[in-house]
C-alpha positions, 0 to 999 in steps of 0.5 A, spaced: 463 459 481 463 460 488 470 464 491 472 465 498 476 470 500 481 471 506 483 477 510 486 478 517 483 485 517 478 490 512 479 498 513 476 502 508 482 506 508 488 500 507 491 500 499 491 491 499 483 493 503 482 497 497 485 491 492 481 486 495 474 491 495 475 492 488 477 484 486 472 482 490 467 484 487 469 486 479 469 478 481 461 478 484 460 483 477 462 476 474 457 472 477 461 469 481 458 467 488 463 471 494 465 468 501 469 473 506 472 470 512 475 476 515 477 477 523 474 485 523 470 488 518 469 496 519 463 499 516 457 497 512 459 490 507 458 491 500 452 489 498 452 481 494 458 478 499 458 475 505 460 476 511 463 472 516 467 475 521 471 470 527 473 475 532 481 475 533 482 472 539 488 471 544 493 477 545 498 477 540 497 478 533 500 472 530 496 467 535 490 471 533 491 469 526 493 462 527 487 462 530 485 464 525 486 460 520 484 454 524 477 458 523 477 459 515 480 451 515 475 449 518 469 453 515 472 451 509 471 443 510 463 444 510 462 447 503 466 447 496 469 452 493 472 452 486 478 457 490 480 460 496 483 467 495 488 470 500 490 477 501 494 475 507 499 470 507 496 464 510 496 456 508 489 453 504 489 458 499 489 457 489 491 465 490 495 468 494 493 476 492 502 478 495 501 485 498 507 484 504 515 484 503 518 476 506 517 475 512 523 471 513 528 475 508 527 481 513 530 477 518 536 474 515 542 478 519 546 480 524 542 481 532 535 479 528 537 471 528 535 471 535 528 473 534 527 467 529 527 463 535 519 465 537 513 463 536 511 470 533 517 468 527 516 461 527 507 463 525 509 467 520 514 463 516 510 458 517 505 461 513 510 464 508 510 456 507 504 454 505 504 458 500 512 460 497 514 454 499 515 448 492 511 444 495 504 449 495 501 450 488 499 456 490 498 460 485 501 468 487 500 475 484 505 478 486 504 486 485 511 489 484 519 485 482 522 487 489 521 480 493 520 475 488 527 474 488 527 473 496 522 469 496 525 465 491 533 464 495 528 463 501 524 458 499 526 455 492 518 457 490 517 456 481 518 462 478 512 459 473 507 459 480 510 467 480 504 473 476 506 480 477 500 484 476 501 491 473 498 497 478 490 497 479 490 505 477 482 507 479 479 512 474 477 516 481 484 518 482 485 520 475 485 528 474 478 531 472 479 537 466 477 541 470 484 539 475 485 546 477 478 549 478 477 543 484 485 545 487 485 552 487 477 550 491 480 546 496 486 550 497 481 556 498 476 550 503 483 549 507 486 556 508 490 556 503 493 563 501 497 561 494 504 563 496 502 555 501 507 549 499 502 544 501 506 537 502 502 531 501 503 523 505 497 518 504 497 511 506 496 507 513 502 506 518 505 513 519 511 508 523 512 504 515 511 511 512 516 514 514 512 521 517 517 521 522 523 523 516 518 528 513 517 531 520 524 531 522 524 534 514 519 539 515 523 542 522 529 543 518 526 548 512 529 554 512 526 559 515 523 561 509 520 555 507 519 553 514 513 559 515 509 556 508 510 549 509 504 545 510 504 536 511 497 534 510 496 526 512 492 521 510 492 514 514 490 510 519 495 509 525 497 512 532 498 519 531 501 521 538 507 519 538 507 524 531 504 529 534 509 529 540 515 529 535 511 535 531 512 539 538 518 537 540 520 540 533 516 546 534 513 544 527 506 543 530 503 548 527 504 546 520 502 539 521 494 536 519 493 529 520 486 527 518 484 521 518 483 515 513 478 519 507 476 517 500 476 524 498 483 524 497 484 526 490 483 532 491 487 534 496 493 530 490 490 536 486 491 542 492 498 539 494 505 541 490 509 535 492 508 528 495 511 525 501 513 518 501 519 516 505 517 508 506 522 505 510 520 499 507 513 499 501 512 493 497 509 498 492 506 504 493 500 505 489 499 512 492 505 515 487 501 512 480 496 517 484 500 522 484 504 521 477 496 522 475 494 528 478 500 531 476 504 532 483 511 531 483 514 525 488 519 525 493 520 518 495 526 513 498 527 508 493 525 502 497 518 502 494 516 496 489 514 502 484 520 506 483 522 504 477 515 507 475 517 515 477 525 513 473 522 512 467 516 518 468 521 523 470 516 526 476 521 527 481 525 524 485 527 517 489 531 518 497 537 512 495 539 507 499 541 507 505 537 512 507 539 518 510 535 524 513 540 529 511 540 527 503 531 528 505 532 533 507 537 536 501 532 533 496 526 536 499 529 543 499 530 543 492 524 540 489 520 545 493 525 552 490 527 549 483 523 551 477 522 544 474 515 543 478 512 544 472 516 539 468 515 533 474 508 534 473 507 534 466 511 528 466 507 524 471 502 525 466 504 523 459 507 516 463 500 515 465 498 518 458 502 512 455 503 506 461 498 500 462 497 502 470 490 500 471 490 493 469 492 490 475 483 488 477 482 486 471 488 481 471 488 478 479 479 476 476 481 474 470 488 469 473 483 467 480 479 464 474 483 461 470 487 457 477 478 456 479 478 453 472 484 448 473 483 446 480 476 443 477 479 440 472 484 437 477 
C-alpha cells in the first residue's frame, strides 16, 4: 500500500510525534510505501520514509495550518494513495490519530464566546469538522474516552467511526531487572545523595503540563522537605518564564530543566515521585511509563489516563476544580508517606496484568483495514 502521513510539525520529544514515528515505522516494516507531509521536521528522517516539508507561511499558526492543508491537498491530487493518515486535524483524511482535545468544546462558555468570531477559531473548527462532522468518513483513532462525548455533542459524530486505542507503552520504557542499579548510578551521576527527593516532570509544553504549579508547590513545602527536594524536567518548551518564576519563588537551585531527551527511563527509575499537574491532557502517556518504572504519581484528574492511576492505586489525583493548596498538601503527604513502596508495587503489578502496549499495533491494523475498504468502494 501507498500511505500518506500528515502532521504539522515533527520534533523527537513530543508524545504525538513519537506515536507517529512508531505507527509509520510499523507500516513501513509491513512493506507499505510511506510519504510524510509536514511543515517542519527536526532531525534526520528515518530510512524508508519520504519526507516533504512545506515550510510555514504566514504570521499566525492558524494561517500556517490553512496554507499547509492546501499544499497537502494539492500534493495528494498528484498521486494515488491508498489512505491518508493525519496526526493533526485537517481536511482530506481517511484516518485521524486523535491526540488533541475538542477545540470547539473549549470555547463554549462565558467571555470566550468572543473568540468564536476570530479567523483562528473558524479555521480550527473547520478543520475539526472536516474530521468529526457527520458528512465525514474519516475513521477516528482516539487515545482515550475523555473527549469522545464532546466531539459527539459538538459535531454529531457517528459512534461507529470512533476506535478507542489502548495505551502504547514501548519496551524501552519498562523497568529492566537491574532497575535498582540504574537508579543508584543515575542519582550518583547527578550528585543526588540517598536523602534527596527527586521529583520528575516529563512532557513538552511546560505551561500546559503545569510546571508553574509544580514550582509553587515546591516553594511551599516545609523547609526540611524543600531542602531535600529537586525537580528535574524533561521536555521542550519556553524556559524563560519558568526560570524567572523559580527565581521569584526562591527555588532556582531546586529546579533543573534538562530539555528534550531520549534517555527518560533512567530518570524515572532514579526519581521518587512523578508530578503531572496538567491544565489539559487528553491522555498522559508518561503516567503509564511511570507505573512501568515503579514510580508513584501525583497528577491532576483532567488527564485522559487518570483511570489507570485509579485502578492501579499507583498514586493520587488532584480533583477538579484544581486547587493549588490541595496539590501542595498531597505533594507533602506523598513525600512523607510510608505508602511509597506500595504505590510502586501497585504500578508495576498493574502494567504486568493490563494491556498498555498495543496502541500502535491496533492503529496499524485499523489503517490497513480502512485502506482496503476505501479501495473496495
